C-alpha positions in Angstrom: 0.3 -0.2 0.1 3.3 2.4 0.7 4.5 1.3 -2.7 1.0 2.5 -4.1 0.3 5.7 -2.5 4.0 6.7 -3.6 3.5 5.8 -7.0 -0.3 7.4 -7.3 1.7 11.0 -5.5 4.6 10.6 -8.0 1.9 10.1 -10.7 -0.2 13.5 -9.6 2.8 15.5 -9.2 3.7 14.9 -12.3 0.5 15.7 -14.1 0.5 19.1 -11.9 4.3 19.5 -13.4 2.7 19.3 -16.9 -0.1 21.8 -15.9 3.1 24.1 -15.0 4.8 24.0 -18.2 2.3 25.0 -19.6 2.4 28.5 -17.6 4.7 31.4 -19.7 8.2 31.0 -18.1 8.0 35.0 -19.0 6.1 38.3 -19.2 6.3 41.7 -20.4 4.8 44.0 -18.2 4.4 48.1 -17.8 5.6 48.8 -14.1 6.1 52.0 -13.2 5.9 53.8 -17.5 8.3 51.6 -18.8 7.9 47.8 -20.4 9.8 45.0 -18.0 10.1 41.5 -18.7 10.0 39.4 -15.3 9.2 35.8 -14.8 5.5 35.1 -15.0 5.6 33.5 -11.2 5.8 37.1 -9.9 2.8 38.9 -11.7 0.0 39.9 -9.1 -3.6 41.1 -9.8 -3.5 44.7 -11.5 -0.5 44.2 -13.4 -0.7 45.5 -17.1 0.5 42.5 -19.5 1.9 43.3 -23.3 0.6 40.2 -25.6 2.0 39.5 -29.2 2.0 36.7 -31.7 3.6 34.0 -30.7 3.3 34.7 -26.4 1.8 32.1 -23.8 -0.7 34.0 -21.9 1.0 34.6 -18.6 -1.9 34.5 -16.2 -5.4 35.4 -16.3 -6.6 38.8 -18.4 -9.4 41.2 -18.6 -7.8 42.9 -21.7 -7.9 46.6 -22.1 -6.5 46.6 -25.5 -6.8 44.5 -28.7 -5.8 44.8 -32.4 -6.6 42.4 -34.5 -5.7 40.3 -32.1 -6.5 36.1 -32.1 -5.7 33.6 -29.4 -5.7 29.8 -29.7 -7.5 28.2 -26.5 -8.0 24.4 -27.8 -6.2 22.9 -24.8 -8.6 24.7 -22.5 -12.0 24.8 -24.4 -11.6 22.4 -27.3 -12.2 25.4 -29.7 -10.4 24.0 -32.4 -10.5 27.9 -34.8 -8.4 30.4 -32.4 -10.6 33.0 -31.1 -11.1 36.6 -31.8 -10.6 38.6 -29.3 -12.3 42.3 -28.2 -11.5 44.4 -25.4 -14.5 46.0 -26.2 -17.3 44.0 -25.2 -18.5 43.7 -22.1 -19.6 40.2 -20.4 -21.2 39.0 -17.4 -19.0 36.4 -15.5 -21.5 33.6 -16.5 -20.7 33.4 -20.3 -18.9 30.3 -21.0 -14.9 30.4 -20.9 -14.9 29.9 -24.9 -17.5 33.0 -25.6 -15.4 35.7 -23.3 -14.0 37.8 -25.8 -12.3 40.1 -23.8 -10.3 38.1 -21.7 -7.2 35.8 -21.8 -6.5 33.0 -20.4 -3.1 31.3 -18.6 -1.8 28.8 -21.1 -3.3 29.7 -24.2 -1.7 30.9 -27.1 -1.7 34.4 -28.7 -1.5 33.5 -32.9 -2.1 36.6 -34.6 -2.0 40.6 -33.9 -1.6 41.8 -29.9 -2.9 43.3 -26.9 -3.0 44.3 -23.4 -4.7 42.9 -20.4 -4.7 43.6 -16.3 -3.5 40.4 -14.8 -7.2 39.4 -12.6 -6.5 35.9 -11.5 -2.7 33.8 -11.2 -1.4 30.9 -10.3 -4.4 28.3 -8.6 -7.1 31.3 -8.9 -7.0 30.7 -12.9 -9.3 28.8 -15.0 -5.8 26.3 -15.9 -5.2 26.8 -12.0 -8.7 25.6 -11.0 -8.3 22.0 -13.0 -4.7 21.3 -11.7 -6.8 22.0 -8.0 -9.4 19.3 -9.5 -6.7 16.8 -10.4 -5.5 17.1 -6.5 -8.7 16.0 -5.2 -9.5 13.1 -6.7 -8.0 9.6 -6.1 -8.3 6.3 -7.7 -11.5 4.2 -7.7 -11.6 0.5 -6.8 -12.2 -1.1 -10.2 -15.0 -3.0 -10.9 -12.4 -6.5 -10.9 -11.2 -5.2 -7.7 -14.5 -5.5 -6.1 -15.7 -8.8 -7.3 -11.9 -10.4 -6.3 -12.1 -9.2 -3.2 -15.8 -9.8 -2.4 -14.8 -13.5 -3.7 -11.7 -13.5 -2.0 -13.8 -12.8 1.3 -16.3 -15.2 0.9 -14.0 -18.2 0.3 -11.5 -16.9 3.3 -15.1 -16.8 5.4 -16.0 -20.6 4.3 -12.7 -22.1 4.2 -12.0 -21.1 7.7 -15.2 -22.5 8.4 -14.6 -25.6 7.1 -10.9 -26.0 8.5 -12.3 -25.5 11.5 -15.1 -28.1 11.3 -12.3 -30.3 9.6 -9.7 -29.4 12.4 -12.9 -30.5 15.3 -13.7 -33.8 13.7 -10.4 -35.1 13.7 -9.8 -34.1 17.2 -13.0 -36.1 17.8 -11.6 -38.9 16.4 -8.7 -38.9 17.9 -6.0 -38.0 16.0 -3.0 -35.9 16.9 -3.4 -32.0 18.2 -0.6 -30.7 15.9 -1.6 -33.4 12.7 -5.1 -31.9 12.4 -3.7 -28.3 12.9 -1.3 -28.4 10.0 -3.8 -30.6 8.0 -6.6 -28.1 8.9 -4.1 -24.3 8.3 -3.0 -26.5 4.9 -6.6 -26.6 4.2 -7.4 -23.1 4.5 -4.0 -22.3 2.6 -5.3 -24.3 0.0 -9.1 -23.2 -0.5 -8.1 -19.8 -1.1 -6.6 -19.6 -4.7 -3.7 -17.3 -3.0 -2.2 -17.4 -7.0 -5.1 -15.6 -8.3 -3.7 -12.5 -7.4 -0.5 -12.6 -9.5 -2.2 -14.8 -12.6 -4.9 -11.7 -12.5 -1.9 -9.5 -12.7 0.1 -11.6 -15.9 -2.4 -11.4 -18.0 -3.6 -8.0 -17.1 0.6 -7.0 -18.1 0.5 -9.6 -21.4 -2.8 -7.6 -22.5 -1.2 -4.6 -22.1 1.6 -5.7 -24.3 -1.0 -6.7 -27.2 -2.9 -3.7 -26.4 0.6 -1.7 -27.4 0.7 -3.5 -30.8 -2.8 -2.1 -31.5 -1.9 1.6 -30.7 -3.3 1.5 -26.8 -0.6 2.3 -24.2 -2.0 1.3 -20.9 -0.2 3.4 -18.1 -2.4 1.1 -15.0 -3.2 -2.4 -15.4 -6.7 -2.1 -13.7 -7.5 0.1 -17.3 -7.2 -3.2 -19.1 -10.4 -5.0 -17.4 -11.9 -1.9 -16.7 -12.3 -1.3 -20.5 -13.9 -4.7 -21.0 -16.5 -3.7 -19.0 -16.9 -0.1 -20.6 -20.5 1.0 -21.6 -19.8 4.7 -22.2 -17.5 6.4 -24.1 -17.5 10.1 -23.4 -14.9 12.1 -25.8 -14.1 15.3 -26.6 -14.7 16.2 -30.2 -11.6 18.3 -31.4 -8.6 16.1 -33.0 -10.3 13.1 -31.5 -13.8 12.4 -33.3 -12.7 15.7 -36.0 -9.3 15.8 -37.3 -8.5 18.9 -35.8 -7.3 20.0 -39.1 -10.1 23.1 -41.0 -10.8 21.9 -44.2 -12.4 24.0 -47.1 -14.4 21.0 -48.3 -17.5 23.2 -50.5 -17.1 26.5 -52.5 -19.9 28.9 -53.8 -19.2 30.3 -57.5 -20.4 31.4 -60.4 -24.0 30.0 -59.4 -23.1 26.5 -58.5 -22.0 24.4 -56.0 -19.0 22.5 -55.6 -16.9 20.3 -53.4 -13.6 19.1 -52.5 -12.5 15.5 -50.9 -9.5 15.0 -49.2 -8.6 14.9 -46.0 -6.5 17.6 -43.1 -4.1 19.1 -44.4 -2.6 17.1 -47.2 -2.8 18.9 -50.5 -4.1 16.1 -52.8 -7.9 16.3 -53.3 -10.2 16.3 -56.3 -12.8 18.9 -57.0 -16.0 17.7 -58.0 -19.8 19.3 -58.9 -23.1 16.8 -58.6 -20.5 14.0 -57.8 -18.5 14.3 -61.6 -14.7 15.2 -61.2 -13.7 18.2 -62.7 -10.7 19.9 -63.6 -10.3 23.4 -61.1 -8.6 25.5 -63.5 -10.9 24.4 -66.3 -13.7 27.4 -64.3 -12.2 30.5 -64.6 -14.0 31.7 -61.6 -13.4 28.9 -59.6 -9.4 29.4 -60.5 -9.8 33.2 -59.1 -11.5 32.6 -56.2 -9.1 29.7 -54.9 -5.9 32.6 -55.9 -7.5 34.9 -54.0 -7.8 32.7 -51.2 -4.0 32.1 -51.4 -3.0 35.2 -51.9 -4.8 37.0 -49.3 -3.6 35.0 -46.5 -0.9 35.2 -44.3 -0.6 31.2 -43.5 1.8 28.6 -45.0 1.5 25.1 -45.6 4.6 22.9 -44.8 5.6 19.2 -45.0 8.2 17.5 -44.1 9.4 13.6 -42.8 10.6 12.1 -46.0 11.3 13.2 -49.8 8.3 11.5 -51.4 5.5 14.1 -51.5 3.0 11.8 -50.8 4.1 10.6 -47.6 4.9 13.7 -46.1 3.0 15.3 -43.1 2.0 18.8 -43.5 0.9 21.2 -40.7 0.3 24.7 -41.4 2.3 27.6 -39.8 -0.8 30.4 -38.8 -4.2 30.4 -38.7 -6.5 27.1 -39.4 -9.1 28.8 -41.2 -6.7 30.9 -43.1 -4.2 27.7 -43.7 -7.5 25.7 -45.5 -7.6 28.3 -48.6 -4.0 27.7 -49.0 -4.5 23.9 -48.8 -8.1 24.4 -50.9 -5.5 26.0 -53.4 -2.8 23.7 -53.6 -5.3 20.8 -54.5 -5.9 22.5 -57.6 -2.4 23.0 -58.0 -2.2 26.7 -57.3 0.8 27.4 -55.2 1.5 30.3 -53.2 4.8 30.9 -53.7 4.2 30.6 -57.6 1.7 33.0 -57.5 3.7 35.7 -55.3 6.5 35.5 -57.7 4.3 37.0 -60.2 2.0 39.1 -57.7 3.7 39.6 -54.7 1.6 41.5 -51.7 2.7 45.1 -52.3 0.6 46.9 -49.5 -2.0 45.3 -47.2 -5.3 46.5 -45.1 -4.9 43.4 -41.6 -8.2 42.3 -40.2 -10.3 43.3 -37.6 -13.4 42.2 -35.9 -15.5 45.5 -36.8 -14.7 45.5 -40.2 -14.1 41.3 -40.2 -12.3 41.4 -43.9 -9.1 41.2 -44.8 -7.7 43.0 -48.2 -4.1 42.9 -49.6 -3.2 44.7 -52.8 -0.7 43.9 -55.8 0.5 43.8 -59.0 -2.3 42.6 -62.2 -1.8 43.4 -65.8 0.6 46.5 -65.6 -2.0 48.4 -62.7 -3.0 47.2 -59.0 -5.4 44.9 -57.6 -6.8 44.3 -54.2 -8.0 41.0 -52.6 -10.3 40.7 -50.0 -12.2 37.9 -48.2 -14.4 38.6 -45.0 -17.7 37.7 -43.8 -20.1 36.9 -46.3 -22.5 39.8 -45.2 -20.3 42.5 -44.6 -18.4 41.6 -48.0 -21.6 41.1 -50.1 -23.2 44.5 -48.7 -19.9 46.0 -50.4 -20.0 44.7 -53.4 -21.3 46.5 -56.8 -20.2 43.3 -59.4 -19.9 40.1 -59.6 -17.4 37.4 -61.8 -19.4 35.3 -64.0 -18.2 33.2 -66.3 -15.1 35.2 -67.0 -16.6 38.0 -67.1 -17.5 41.3 -64.5 -21.2 42.1 -64.6 -23.5 43.8 -62.3 -24.7 42.4 -59.4 -28.4 41.8 -59.0 -30.7 41.3 -56.7 -31.4 38.0 -58.0 -27.5 37.0 -57.7 -27.8 38.6 -54.0 -30.5 36.3 -52.5 -28.8 33.2 -54.7 -25.7 34.2 -52.8 -27.6 35.1 -49.1 -29.1 31.3 -49.9 -26.3 29.7 -50.3 -24.7 31.2 -47.1 -27.1 29.7 -45.2 -27.2 26.2 -46.9 -23.6 26.0 -46.2 -23.9 27.7 -42.5 -26.9 24.8 -41.8 -23.8 22.5 -42.6 -22.0 23.8 -40.0 -19.6 25.4 -42.1 -17.3 28.4 -41.1 -17.8 30.3 -44.5 -16.0 33.1 -45.9 -16.3 35.1 -49.1 -14.0 36.1 -51.3 -14.2 39.4 -53.8 -11.7 41.5 -55.6 -11.2 45.6 -57.0 -9.3 46.1 -59.6 -7.0 50.0 -58.9 -5.3 52.0 -61.3 -2.7 53.2 -58.4 -1.3 52.0 -55.6 -1.7 53.6 -52.4 0.5 54.7 -50.2 -1.2 54.5 -47.0 -3.9 52.1 -47.9 -7.6 52.7 -45.8 -10.2 50.5 -45.7 -13.3 53.2 -46.3 -11.3 54.2 -50.0 -10.3 50.9 -51.0 -13.0 48.4 -49.3 -16.1 49.4 -51.3 -17.3 48.5 -54.6 -16.3 45.3 -54.8 -16.3 42.5 -57.8 -18.0 39.3 -55.5 -16.7 36.5 -56.8 -17.9 33.2 -54.4 -17.9 31.2 -51.1 -15.8 28.9 -49.7 -16.9 26.8 -46.4 -14.3 24.8 -44.4 -14.8 22.3 -41.5 -13.0 20.5 -38.6 -13.9 17.2 -40.6 -14.4 13.7 -38.9 -11.8 11.1 -38.8 -13.2 8.5 -41.7 -12.1 5.7 -38.8 -14.0 7.4 -35.9 -17.1 7.3 -38.0 -16.4 3.2 -38.0 -15.5 3.2 -34.2 -18.8 4.5 -33.9 -20.9 1.5 -35.5 -18.8 -0.5 -33.9 -19.1 0.7 -30.4 -22.9 0.7 -31.2 -23.1 -2.8 -31.9 -20.8 -3.7 -29.0 -24.1 -2.3 -27.0 -21.4 1.1 -26.3 -22.9 4.3 -26.0 -21.0 6.9 -27.6 -21.1 10.2 -26.2 -19.8 13.6 -28.1 -18.1 16.5 -25.5 -17.1 19.7 -27.2 -16.4 23.5 -26.2 -17.5 24.1 -30.0 -20.4 25.7 -30.7 -24.3 24.0 -30.5 -24.6 24.1 -34.6 -21.1 22.6 -35.2 -21.3 20.2 -32.9 -25.0 18.7 -34.1 -23.7 18.4 -37.9 -20.2 16.9 -36.8 -22.4 14.5 -34.4 -25.1 13.7 -37.4 -21.5 13.2 -40.0 -20.1 10.5 -37.2 -23.9 8.7 -37.1 -24.1 9.7 -33.3 -27.6 11.5 -33.5 -30.2 11.7 -36.2 -32.4 14.3 -34.5 -31.3 17.2 -32.2 -33.5 15.8 -29.5 -30.3 14.5 -27.6 -28.1 17.8 -27.7 -27.2 20.0 -24.5 -25.8 23.0 -24.1 -23.4 24.4 -21.3 -25.7 27.0 -20.6 -28.6 24.8 -20.5 -26.9 22.2 -17.9 -25.7 25.4 -15.7 -29.7 25.6 -15.2 -30.6 21.7 -14.2 -30.5 20.7 -11.0 -27.9 17.2 -10.2 -31.1 15.5 -10.2 -32.6 16.8 -12.9 -29.1 16.2 -15.0 -29.4 12.7 -13.5 -32.7 12.0 -15.4 -31.5 14.1 -18.6 -28.2 12.0 -19.1 -29.8 8.7 -19.9 -30.8 10.5 -23.3 -28.3 12.8 -24.4 -25.6 11.9 -26.8 -24.1 15.3 -27.7 -22.9 18.3 -25.0 -22.0 21.3 -26.6 -20.4 24.4 -25.1 -19.2 23.3 -22.3 -16.9 24.1 -19.5 -14.3 21.8 -17.1 -16.6 21.8 -15.0 -19.8 20.9 -17.2 -17.3 17.8 -18.2 -17.0 16.5 -14.5 -20.6 16.9 -13.9 -21.9 15.2 -17.2 -19.3 11.8 -16.0 -20.5 12.1 -12.6 -24.0 11.4 -13.8 -23.4 8.7 -16.3 -21.6 7.5 -13.7 -24.5 7.9 -11.0 -26.7 6.2 -13.8 -24.8 2.8 -13.0 -22.7 3.0 -15.7 -18.5 2.0 -16.7 -17.6 5.8 -18.3 -14.4 5.6 -20.3 -13.2 9.2 -21.2 -11.6 10.4 -24.2 -9.6 13.7 -24.7 -6.9 15.9 -25.5 -6.5 18.8 -24.1 -5.8 20.6 -20.5 -9.8 20.9 -20.5 -10.0 17.1 -20.2 -8.1 16.3 -17.7 -10.9 17.0 -14.6 -12.5 14.3 -16.4 -10.7 11.9 -17.3 -9.3 11.6 -13.5 -13.1 11.2 -12.6 -14.0 8.5 -15.5 -13.4 4.9 -14.2 -10.4 4.9 -17.0 -9.1 8.0 -19.0 -7.8 8.0 -22.3 -5.8 10.7 -23.3 -4.5 11.3 -27.0 -0.7 10.6 -27.9 0.0 12.8 -30.4 -2.3 15.9 -30.3 -2.4 15.0 -26.4 -1.1 17.7 -23.8 1.4 16.5 -21.2 -1.5 17.2 -18.6 -4.3 14.7 -20.3 -1.0 11.8 -20.6 -0.5 12.3 -17.3 -4.0 12.0 -15.8 -4.8 9.4 -18.0 -5.2 5.6 -17.5 -4.5 4.6 -21.2 -3.0 6.9 -24.4 -3.9 6.1 -27.7 -0.6 6.7 -29.7 -1.6 7.4 -33.1 -5.0 9.3 -31.7 -6.8 7.0 -33.7 -10.4 7.0 -32.1 -10.9 3.2 -33.4 -7.9 2.1 -31.0 -10.2 2.5 -27.9 -12.9 -0.2 -29.6 -9.8 -2.4 -29.8 -8.8 -1.7 -26.5 -12.5 -2.3 -25.5 -12.2 -5.3 -27.4 -9.1 -6.9 -26.0 -10.3 -5.8 -22.4 -13.3 -8.0 -23.0 -11.2 -11.2 -24.4 -9.2 -10.5 -21.0 -11.9 -10.4 -18.7 -13.8 -13.7 -20.5 -9.9 -15.3 -19.6 -10.0 -14.3 -15.8 -13.3 -16.3 -15.8 -12.1 -19.3 -16.8 -9.0 -19.7 -15.0 -11.2 -18.1 -12.2 -13.6 -21.3 -12.4 -10.8 -23.5 -13.5 -9.0 -22.4 -9.6 -12.3 -22.6 -7.5 -13.3 -25.7 -8.8 -9.8 -27.6 -8.0 -9.5 -25.4 -4.6 -13.0 -26.9 -3.4 -12.6 -30.3 -4.6 -9.7 -30.3 -2.4 -11.6 -29.0 0.5 -14.6 -31.3 -0.3 -12.4 -34.1 -0.6 -10.7 -33.8 3.0 -14.3 -32.5 4.8 -15.8 -36.0 3.1 -13.1 -37.9 4.3 -13.4 -37.2 7.8 -17.3 -37.5 7.6 -16.7 -41.1 6.4 -14.3 -41.7 9.1 -11.6 -42.3 6.0 -8.2 -41.4 7.0 -6.9 -38.0 5.6 -6.4 -38.2 2.0 -3.9 -35.5 1.1 -1.3 -34.5 3.7 -0.7 -30.7 4.2 3.1 -30.7 1.8 0.8 -32.5 -1.0 -2.0 -30.2 -0.6 0.1 -26.7 -0.8 2.2 -28.9 -3.9 -0.9 -28.9 -6.0 -1.9 -25.6 -5.0 1.2 -24.0 -6.0 2.2 -26.1 -9.3 -0.5 -28.2 -10.7 -3.2 -25.2 -10.0 -0.7 -22.5 -11.5 0.1 -22.8 -15.0 -2.9 -24.4 -16.0 -5.1 -21.5 -15.0 -2.3 -19.2 -16.4 -3.0 -21.1 -20.2 -6.6 -20.3 -20.0 -5.5 -16.4 -19.1 -4.3 -16.4 -22.8 -6.7 -17.7 -24.7 -7.9 -16.0 -28.1 -10.7 -14.1 -28.4 -14.5 -15.2 -29.2 -15.5 -14.8 -32.9 -18.5 -12.9 -31.7 -17.4 -10.9 -28.5 -17.6 -7.4 -29.8 -21.4 -8.5 -31.1 -22.1 -9.4 -27.1 -23.4 -6.2 -25.0 -21.0 -5.0 -22.4 -21.6 -6.8 -19.1 -23.8 -5.4 -16.5 -21.1 -3.2 -13.5 -23.3 -5.0 -10.6 -23.0 -8.7 -12.9 -21.0 -10.8 -10.5 -17.5 -12.4 -11.4 -18.8 -15.7 -10.4 -22.6 -15.9 -11.8 -25.5 -18.6 -11.4 -24.2 -20.5 -14.1 -20.3 -20.5 -13.3 -22.0 -21.3 -9.4 -23.6 -24.5 -10.8 -20.6 -25.6 -13.0 -17.7 -25.0 -10.8 -20.1 -27.5 -8.1 -20.7 -29.8 -10.6 -16.8 -30.1 -11.8 -15.9 -30.0 -7.9 -18.2 -32.7 -6.5 -17.0 -34.6 -9.9 -13.6 -34.3 -9.3 -14.3 -35.2 -5.5 -15.8 -38.4 -6.6 -13.3 -39.8 -8.6 -10.2 -38.8 -6.3 -12.3 -40.3 -3.4 -13.3 -43.4 -5.4 -9.4 -43.6 -6.1 -8.4 -43.5 -2.8 -11.1 -45.8 -1.2 -9.9 -48.3 -3.8 -6.5 -48.1 -3.2 -6.9 -48.6 0.3 -9.2 -51.9 0.4 -6.6 -53.2 -2.1 -3.3 -51.7 -1.2 -1.2 -52.2 1.9 -0.4 -49.0 2.6 -1.3 -45.5 1.6 2.4 -44.9 1.4 2.1 -46.9 -1.3 
């Protein structure tokens, strides 16, 4: 117990250390009217902190100034897109973390722009600090198998002591020497208890861990292996777990037509389609122009690494994921930013800001100049006077406007993040371009829709979960519409009836939450506290809960769940240290493989428990019946121990390594309250034990009758 305690404390400390590493080591502050660089640990409430792109936020801040400021809060909220910040907005304290546009939180990362904020919380008082406190407060719970083995051990212990006592008294009444009967009774008690059971269980679980590693599931704690086998609910984070965490352009509207784009993540390979018919994107002038605008009016870059073979490279976006999706879409059409900039370098720009909701860049074009703009569809459409159709600029009509609005609504209803793209020819190059002079009378080109798409393997894994009687639940910090669209794509839900938001959870009592959690499969816009309530409510309904996640925001729920599963690639150190198991390949499907392995292991544990108990009960009955029948004691103390150590242990271990049954994932999960030794197994053990008892006593009586001495 002391050793286990030390190990658990060590793990808890590692989780807290990982949280500390997320805190910025230094901060730029304004003190005494001058800018100073100080260790982040020296910050106090009231300090004014300066932020710029690339900075870790060193404390929880209330922003007082923001210039095109965007912060990546995915590790804290699960939001896959950097959040635009605005110091001028005022919110109440009840607003969910992901919606607090006037605040910056410790441990998040500035991806764009700059800002200034007043420190409102430091250390354990910050949002990330409160997560650390949650981690400290939770202890590992006893697993179902541990509970059942403990109950079985107690029952066997009591029964063996009672029977050993009866045998001891019967022996004394028959005049057998005290010492001989005492040794026999003690040996019988030892033999009756399957002391090899814990060791064999540990070995089988350890071997199961090794098999899971081969299937990309790294188990940190032995008990997690068997807990997976009894899992009835899998609560999963959305971003990076069920989705790819890579914004991807999937749909385009231009020249009155919808185009769809295939391909996965940031890989610059894919096809363009109209109504399922593949097309060459460069054969359509409107589509080609839209992709060029998206690539040039852009601050992000696509970078490949890892191998000389293009199709085997790993790809990442340097910059904003939404802008990255535009770069990747263009690359799929064979349009590369680096090539475009050789003939159309950026000469000037009007940066994006949250008031205008637009970004404009200026480039040379046909001896003159041209402004390329992207931004919010409603804003850009209102500033457009023309539209690009069939390779020509024509006046924008009311019919065109209605078609664009309808297309925008259709794309938004699919939870796509929609951007509009346009251009404006310029006769001269303005030295200091102003939005009010340039951003008007645009030529509207089209719309492009992006989404963080579901993992294909996650869709299949969810089907397998349902076949296996496991209930998958999605918990995310994203908006309701996005969560619903992704959940439908994944096959989690068919309607919005089984969806709840964090705000709705706040208005519920624990009893209401307990009832509602029985029918909800999607939770949107939730905070770490909500995740804890969700896991607790589902557990209170009698379920064995596995929680998958990758962010800091997932850590408390990972700790509270029966088994916490962290992502190995995108997972934060905090999540990995807190979890019971790590998915090496970040593949949601790997958890299904792990569940299958857990079921196989539990099935094998039941097999060798059946074998061990049948043998041990037979040993008790042989001695007990012999004493009642007035026969000599068939087994001496040393023989009992020899049988127990050698004959029982190795066959039991072999049973623990049996291969799986073919239909193991078509069976429903076992009920948490189901005993490890059910009624059927009790009858089987009884029949097997009686058969062995009768056989051995029969042989013993035969030997007594036809031989001169038992020793022979």
